[in-house]
VEXVO-672963 format. One record per atom (N, C-alpha, C, O): y, z negated, x; residue number from 1. Coordinates in nm, 4 decimals. Last residue first. Example, Ala and Ser with C-alpha at 12.3 -4.5 7.8 and 13.67 -1.06 7.14 Angstrom:
BEGIN
+----------+----------+----------+------+
:       c2 :       c3 :       c1 : resi :
+----------+----------+----------+------+
:  -0.2250 :  -0.7080 :   1.2850 :    2 :
:  -0.1060 :  -0.7140 :   1.3670 :    2 :
:   0.0030 :  -0.7870 :   1.2900 :    2 :
:   0.1138 :  -0.8039 :   1.3409 :    2 :
:  -0.5690 :  -0.7800 :   1.3190 :    1 :
:  -0.4500 :  -0.7800 :   1.2300 :    1 :
:  -0.3300 :  -0.7800 :   1.3200 :    1 :
:  -0.3319 :  -0.8465 :   1.4236 :    1 :
+----------+----------+----------+------+
END
This chain:
BEGIN
+----------+----------+----------+------+
:       c2 :       c3 :       c1 : resi :
+----------+----------+----------+------+
:   4.6577 :   5.8588 :   6.3727 :   72 :
:   4.6795 :   5.8124 :   6.5332 :   72 :
:   4.7613 :   5.8365 :   6.6503 :   72 :
:   4.7396 :   5.7748 :   6.7546 :   72 :
:   4.7614 :   5.9340 :   6.1233 :   71 :
:   4.5687 :   5.9669 :   6.1817 :   71 :
:   4.5933 :   5.9240 :   6.3245 :   71 :
:   4.5163 :   5.9829 :   6.4004 :   71 :
:   5.0353 :   5.9665 :   6.0492 :   70 :
:   4.9530 :   5.8259 :   6.0167 :   70 :
:   4.7809 :   5.8814 :   6.0764 :   70 :
:   4.6891 :   5.8164 :   6.0263 :   70 :
:   5.1492 :   6.1862 :   6.1816 :   69 :
:   5.1215 :   6.0877 :   6.2477 :   69 :
:   5.0874 :   5.9458 :   6.1932 :   69 :
:   5.1003 :   5.8398 :   6.2544 :   69 :
:   5.0197 :   6.3838 :   6.0682 :   68 :
:   4.9681 :   6.4027 :   6.1652 :   68 :
:   4.9668 :   6.2402 :   6.1826 :   68 :
:   4.8669 :   6.1693 :   6.1939 :   68 :
:   5.2610 :   6.4891 :   5.8963 :   67 :
:   5.1755 :   6.4480 :   5.8240 :   67 :
:   5.0143 :   6.3926 :   5.9351 :   67 :
:   4.9097 :   6.3671 :   5.8754 :   67 :
:   5.3983 :   6.5901 :   6.1186 :   66 :
:   5.4289 :   6.4151 :   5.9992 :   66 :
:   5.3446 :   6.3945 :   5.9650 :   66 :
:   5.3049 :   6.2791 :   5.9810 :   66 :
:   5.3605 :   6.7829 :   6.1268 :   65 :
:   5.2979 :   6.6964 :   6.2553 :   65 :
:   5.3939 :   6.5954 :   6.1510 :   65 :
:   5.4659 :   6.5239 :   6.2207 :   65 :
:   5.0980 :   6.9638 :   5.8586 :   64 :
:   5.3003 :   6.8868 :   5.8909 :   64 :
:   5.2960 :   6.8588 :   6.0255 :   64 :
:   5.2024 :   6.9238 :   6.0720 :   64 :
:   4.8980 :   7.2142 :   5.7747 :   63 :
:   4.9160 :   7.0895 :   5.7831 :   63 :
:   5.0484 :   7.0908 :   5.9432 :   63 :
:   5.0734 :   7.1545 :   6.0455 :   63 :
:   4.8557 :   7.4261 :   5.5482 :   62 :
:   4.9378 :   7.4131 :   5.6411 :   62 :
:   4.9219 :   7.2347 :   5.6486 :   62 :
:   4.9315 :   7.1540 :   5.5562 :   62 :
:   4.6043 :   7.6424 :   5.4376 :   61 :
:   4.6514 :   7.5441 :   5.4090 :   61 :
:   4.7504 :   7.4717 :   5.5197 :   61 :
:   4.6771 :   7.4616 :   5.6182 :   61 :
:   4.4694 :   7.9125 :   5.2664 :   60 :
:   4.5651 :   7.8799 :   5.3534 :   60 :
:   4.6201 :   7.7138 :   5.3042 :   60 :
:   4.6585 :   7.6733 :   5.1945 :   60 :
:   4.1712 :   8.1125 :   5.1779 :   59 :
:   4.2340 :   7.9592 :   5.1635 :   59 :
:   4.3399 :   7.9520 :   5.2958 :   59 :
:   4.3018 :   7.9805 :   5.4094 :   59 :
:   4.1003 :   8.3966 :   5.0086 :   58 :
:   4.1348 :   8.3290 :   5.1746 :   58 :
:   4.1799 :   8.1668 :   5.1365 :   58 :
:   4.2316 :   8.1495 :   5.0261 :   58 :
:   3.8742 :   8.6254 :   4.8806 :   57 :
:   3.9515 :   8.4867 :   4.8797 :   57 :
:   4.0034 :   8.3868 :   5.0068 :   57 :
:   3.9321 :   8.3178 :   5.0795 :   57 :
:   3.7599 :   8.9275 :   4.7915 :   56 :
:   3.7422 :   8.8147 :   4.8748 :   56 :
:   3.8416 :   8.7254 :   4.8425 :   56 :
:   3.9094 :   8.7681 :   4.7491 :   56 :
:   3.6490 :   9.2543 :   4.7368 :   55 :
:   3.7158 :   9.1189 :   4.7218 :   55 :
:   3.6911 :   8.9722 :   4.7208 :   55 :
:   3.6073 :   8.9145 :   4.6516 :   55 :
:   3.6259 :   9.5369 :   4.8539 :   54 :
:   3.5873 :   9.4625 :   4.8680 :   54 :
:   3.6529 :   9.2579 :   4.8290 :   54 :
:   3.6860 :   9.1716 :   4.9103 :   54 :
:   3.8175 :   9.8026 :   4.7782 :   53 :
:   3.7699 :   9.7343 :   4.7037 :   53 :
:   3.6530 :   9.6528 :   4.6962 :   53 :
:   3.5773 :   9.6562 :   4.5992 :   53 :
:   3.9737 :   9.7484 :   5.0113 :   52 :
:   3.8621 :   9.8413 :   5.0554 :   52 :
:   3.7733 :   9.7778 :   4.9236 :   52 :
:   3.6727 :   9.7113 :   4.9481 :   52 :
:   4.1614 :   9.4379 :   4.9649 :   51 :
:   4.1385 :   9.5368 :   5.0289 :   51 :
:   3.9858 :   9.6747 :   5.0299 :   51 :
:   3.8845 :   9.6203 :   5.0739 :   51 :
:   4.1689 :   9.2006 :   4.8076 :   50 :
:   4.1301 :   9.3267 :   4.7242 :   50 :
:   4.1317 :   9.4629 :   4.8118 :   50 :
:   4.1115 :   9.5736 :   4.7619 :   50 :
:   4.2446 :   8.9000 :   4.8016 :   49 :
:   4.1605 :   9.0170 :   4.9039 :   49 :
:   4.1435 :   9.1033 :   4.8451 :   49 :
:   4.0362 :   9.0730 :   4.7928 :   49 :
:   4.4455 :   8.6368 :   4.6942 :   48 :
:   4.2527 :   8.7084 :   4.6574 :   48 :
:   4.3026 :   8.8249 :   4.7093 :   48 :
:   4.4114 :   8.8609 :   4.6644 :   48 :
:   4.3977 :   8.2911 :   4.7967 :   47 :
:   4.4851 :   8.4282 :   4.8099 :   47 :
:   4.3671 :   8.5470 :   4.7854 :   47 :
:   4.2526 :   8.5552 :   4.8299 :   47 :
:   4.4545 :   7.9352 :   4.7227 :   46 :
:   4.3836 :   8.0551 :   4.7498 :   46 :
:   4.4637 :   8.1810 :   4.7202 :   46 :
:   4.5627 :   8.1882 :   4.6474 :   46 :
:   4.6936 :   7.7362 :   4.9379 :   45 :
:   4.6850 :   7.8373 :   4.8373 :   45 :
:   4.5435 :   7.8979 :   4.8357 :   45 :
:   4.4987 :   7.9180 :   4.9486 :   45 :
:   4.7028 :   7.3125 :   4.9175 :   44 :
:   4.6630 :   7.4830 :   4.9580 :   44 :
:   4.6924 :   7.6013 :   4.9035 :   44 :
:   4.7296 :   7.5824 :   4.7877 :   44 :
:   4.7558 :   7.0942 :   4.8919 :   43 :
:   4.6900 :   7.0730 :   4.9769 :   43 :
:   4.6750 :   7.2238 :   5.0432 :   43 :
:   4.6492 :   7.2550 :   5.1594 :   43 :
:   4.9053 :   6.8321 :   4.6175 :   42 :
:   4.8655 :   6.9758 :   4.6535 :   42 :
:   4.8567 :   7.0054 :   4.8354 :   42 :
:   4.9382 :   6.9483 :   4.9078 :   42 :
:   4.7530 :   6.5561 :   4.5263 :   41 :
:   4.7801 :   6.6072 :   4.6246 :   41 :
:   4.7709 :   6.7828 :   4.6344 :   41 :
:   4.6684 :   6.8485 :   4.6522 :   41 :
:   4.6112 :   6.4137 :   4.2935 :   40 :
:   4.7461 :   6.5033 :   4.2673 :   40 :
:   4.8231 :   6.5728 :   4.3731 :   40 :
:   4.9265 :   6.6353 :   4.3497 :   40 :
:   4.2895 :   6.5548 :   4.4398 :   39 :
:   4.3346 :   6.4650 :   4.3374 :   39 :
:   4.5017 :   6.5158 :   4.2744 :   39 :
:   4.5194 :   6.6254 :   4.2212 :   39 :
:   4.4155 :   6.8281 :   4.5639 :   38 :
:   4.2522 :   6.6262 :   4.6354 :   38 :
:   4.2769 :   6.5212 :   4.5158 :   38 :
:   4.2769 :   6.3999 :   4.5368 :   38 :
:   4.4610 :   7.1399 :   4.4778 :   37 :
:   4.4618 :   7.0308 :   4.5007 :   37 :
:   4.3472 :   6.9180 :   4.5670 :   37 :
:   4.2309 :   6.9332 :   4.6043 :   37 :
:   4.5556 :   7.4491 :   4.5464 :   36 :
:   4.4016 :   7.4412 :   4.5824 :   36 :
:   4.5085 :   7.2295 :   4.5938 :   36 :
:   4.5897 :   7.1981 :   4.6808 :   36 :
:   4.6383 :   7.7894 :   4.3171 :   35 :
:   4.6457 :   7.6543 :   4.4461 :   35 :
:   4.5634 :   7.5561 :   4.4495 :   35 :
:   4.4817 :   7.5551 :   4.3575 :   35 :
:   4.6009 :   8.0986 :   4.3936 :   34 :
:   4.6064 :   7.9792 :   4.2881 :   34 :
:   4.6147 :   7.8555 :   4.4173 :   34 :
:   4.6029 :   7.8448 :   4.5394 :   34 :
:   4.6840 :   8.4249 :   4.3227 :   33 :
:   4.6611 :   8.3392 :   4.3868 :   33 :
:   4.6691 :   8.2342 :   4.2833 :   33 :
:   4.7074 :   8.2370 :   4.1663 :   33 :
:   4.7502 :   8.6859 :   4.1706 :   32 :
:   4.6849 :   8.6911 :   4.2692 :   32 :
:   4.6330 :   8.5930 :   4.3922 :   32 :
:   4.5774 :   8.6232 :   4.4978 :   32 :
:   4.9296 :   8.6388 :   3.9547 :   31 :
:   4.7686 :   8.6478 :   3.9250 :   31 :
:   4.7121 :   8.6545 :   4.0614 :   31 :
:   4.5948 :   8.6174 :   4.0595 :   31 :
:   5.1862 :   8.4026 :   3.8830 :   30 :
:   5.1138 :   8.4716 :   3.9701 :   30 :
:   4.9561 :   8.4913 :   3.9369 :   30 :
:   4.8767 :   8.4030 :   3.9043 :   30 :
:   5.2995 :   8.2424 :   3.6381 :   29 :
:   5.3748 :   8.4113 :   3.6741 :   29 :
:   5.2496 :   8.4713 :   3.8159 :   29 :
:   5.2408 :   8.5931 :   3.8314 :   29 :
:   5.1979 :   7.9639 :   3.8200 :   28 :
:   5.2249 :   8.0707 :   3.6680 :   28 :
:   5.2655 :   8.1398 :   3.7218 :   28 :
:   5.2825 :   8.1343 :   3.8436 :   28 :
:   4.8379 :   7.9558 :   3.9236 :   27 :
:   4.9992 :   7.9972 :   3.9240 :   27 :
:   5.0172 :   8.0548 :   3.8322 :   27 :
:   4.9539 :   8.1377 :   3.7669 :   27 :
:   4.5747 :   7.7832 :   3.8910 :   26 :
:   4.6324 :   7.8745 :   3.8754 :   26 :
:   4.7287 :   7.8873 :   3.8897 :   26 :
:   4.7683 :   7.7754 :   3.8573 :   26 :
:   4.4302 :   7.5296 :   4.0704 :   25 :
:   4.4586 :   7.6113 :   3.9580 :   25 :
:   4.5344 :   7.6848 :   3.9550 :   25 :
:   4.6083 :   7.6622 :   4.0508 :   25 :
:   4.0999 :   7.3584 :   4.1203 :   24 :
:   4.1420 :   7.4964 :   4.1772 :   24 :
:   4.2724 :   7.5048 :   4.0191 :   24 :
:   4.2368 :   7.4928 :   3.9019 :   24 :
:   4.0741 :   7.0178 :   4.2905 :   23 :
:   4.1012 :   7.0987 :   4.1945 :   23 :
:   4.1642 :   7.2442 :   4.2147 :   23 :
:   4.2542 :   7.2650 :   4.2961 :   23 :
:   3.8620 :   6.8185 :   4.4475 :   22 :
:   3.9299 :   6.8935 :   4.4712 :   22 :
:   3.9222 :   6.9814 :   4.2901 :   22 :
:   3.8303 :   6.9989 :   4.2102 :   22 :
:   3.7498 :   6.5925 :   4.3549 :   21 :
:   3.8292 :   6.5550 :   4.3101 :   21 :
:   3.9250 :   6.6857 :   4.3425 :   21 :
:   4.0382 :   6.6901 :   4.2943 :   21 :
:   3.4728 :   6.6093 :   4.4712 :   20 :
:   3.4687 :   6.6202 :   4.3293 :   20 :
:   3.5922 :   6.6486 :   4.2509 :   20 :
:   3.5930 :   6.6993 :   4.1388 :   20 :
:   3.3900 :   6.7100 :   4.7234 :   19 :
:   3.4368 :   6.6672 :   4.6316 :   19 :
:   3.5094 :   6.6680 :   4.5570 :   19 :
:   3.6178 :   6.7258 :   4.5656 :   19 :
:   3.1963 :   6.8796 :   4.9582 :   18 :
:   3.1525 :   6.7984 :   4.8929 :   18 :
:   3.2663 :   6.6501 :   4.8328 :   18 :
:   3.2512 :   6.5331 :   4.8681 :   18 :
:   3.2555 :   7.1207 :   5.0323 :   17 :
:   3.3859 :   7.0363 :   5.0843 :   17 :
:   3.3010 :   6.9009 :   4.9977 :   17 :
:   3.3802 :   6.8089 :   4.9774 :   17 :
:   3.1527 :   7.2955 :   4.8731 :   16 :
:   3.1529 :   7.2873 :   5.0347 :   16 :
:   3.2019 :   7.1912 :   5.0901 :   16 :
:   3.1881 :   7.1783 :   5.2118 :   16 :
:   3.1673 :   7.1704 :   4.5733 :   15 :
:   3.0447 :   7.1878 :   4.6285 :   15 :
:   3.0393 :   7.1899 :   4.8456 :   15 :
:   2.9676 :   7.1262 :   4.9226 :   15 :
:   3.4195 :   7.2137 :   4.5512 :   14 :
:   3.3874 :   7.0795 :   4.5691 :   14 :
:   3.2408 :   7.0621 :   4.6316 :   14 :
:   3.2028 :   6.9757 :   4.7106 :   14 :
:   3.4475 :   7.5393 :   4.6143 :   13 :
:   3.4624 :   7.4473 :   4.7672 :   13 :
:   3.4772 :   7.2287 :   4.6645 :   13 :
:   3.5381 :   7.1376 :   4.7206 :   13 :
:   3.3107 :   7.6030 :   4.3915 :   12 :
:   3.2415 :   7.6284 :   4.5077 :   12 :
:   3.3055 :   7.5186 :   4.6453 :   12 :
:   3.2467 :   7.4526 :   4.7311 :   12 :
:   3.4608 :   7.5336 :   4.1881 :   11 :
:   3.2883 :   7.4216 :   4.1654 :   11 :
:   3.2127 :   7.4853 :   4.3072 :   11 :
:   3.1005 :   7.4496 :   4.3432 :   11 :
:   3.7167 :   7.6499 :   4.2120 :   10 :
:   3.6705 :   7.5488 :   4.2080 :   10 :
:   3.5684 :   7.4291 :   4.2357 :   10 :
:   3.5735 :   7.3126 :   4.2751 :   10 :
:   3.5517 :   7.9291 :   4.1902 :    9 :
:   3.6189 :   7.8797 :   4.3607 :    9 :
:   3.6305 :   7.7311 :   4.3627 :    9 :
:   3.5862 :   7.6661 :   4.4574 :    9 :
:   3.4657 :   7.9224 :   3.9290 :    8 :
:   3.4087 :   7.9682 :   4.0064 :    8 :
:   3.4212 :   7.9010 :   4.1482 :    8 :
:   3.3336 :   7.8379 :   4.2073 :    8 :
:   3.7638 :   7.9483 :   3.8125 :    7 :
:   3.6105 :   7.8537 :   3.7355 :    7 :
:   3.5123 :   7.8377 :   3.8973 :    7 :
:   3.5070 :   7.7308 :   3.9581 :    7 :
:   3.8337 :   8.1244 :   3.8798 :    6 :
:   3.9632 :   7.9879 :   3.9127 :    6 :
:   3.8254 :   7.9136 :   3.8618 :    6 :
:   3.8113 :   7.7971 :   3.8991 :    6 :
:   3.7094 :   8.3462 :   3.7669 :    5 :
:   3.6843 :   8.3117 :   3.9237 :    5 :
:   3.7788 :   8.2269 :   3.9742 :    5 :
:   3.8152 :   8.2363 :   4.0914 :    5 :
:   3.7696 :   8.3106 :   3.5039 :    4 :
:   3.6103 :   8.2912 :   3.5674 :    4 :
:   3.6339 :   8.2218 :   3.7068 :    4 :
:   3.6035 :   8.1109 :   3.7506 :    4 :
:   3.9927 :   8.3370 :   3.4819 :    3 :
:   4.0169 :   8.1998 :   3.4287 :    3 :
:   3.8605 :   8.1695 :   3.4811 :    3 :
:   3.8183 :   8.0554 :   3.5004 :    3 :
:   4.1432 :   8.5443 :   3.7919 :    2 :
:   4.0940 :   8.5076 :   3.5751 :    2 :
:   4.0159 :   8.3742 :   3.6178 :    2 :
:   3.9878 :   8.3246 :   3.7269 :    2 :
:   4.3764 :   8.6991 :   3.9896 :    1 :
:   4.2547 :   8.5997 :   3.9588 :    1 :
:   4.2288 :   8.5617 :   3.8090 :    1 :
:   4.3192 :   8.5572 :   3.7255 :    1 :
+----------+----------+----------+------+
END
């Protein structure tokens, strides 16, 4: 994942989720993924999928049961 892709994904997620605090950050020593944050809180990972020469991106977000305790 190059710098231009990271910037495009950052802008895309901000627009889609309507949240200017979303940040897409390259991962050190990894070129197949980037981390996603809202403010300083890590929320997930974006992975590159290059299968069949059709480049796409997958967003993976884990939600822990303990995170749901505050919801009600």
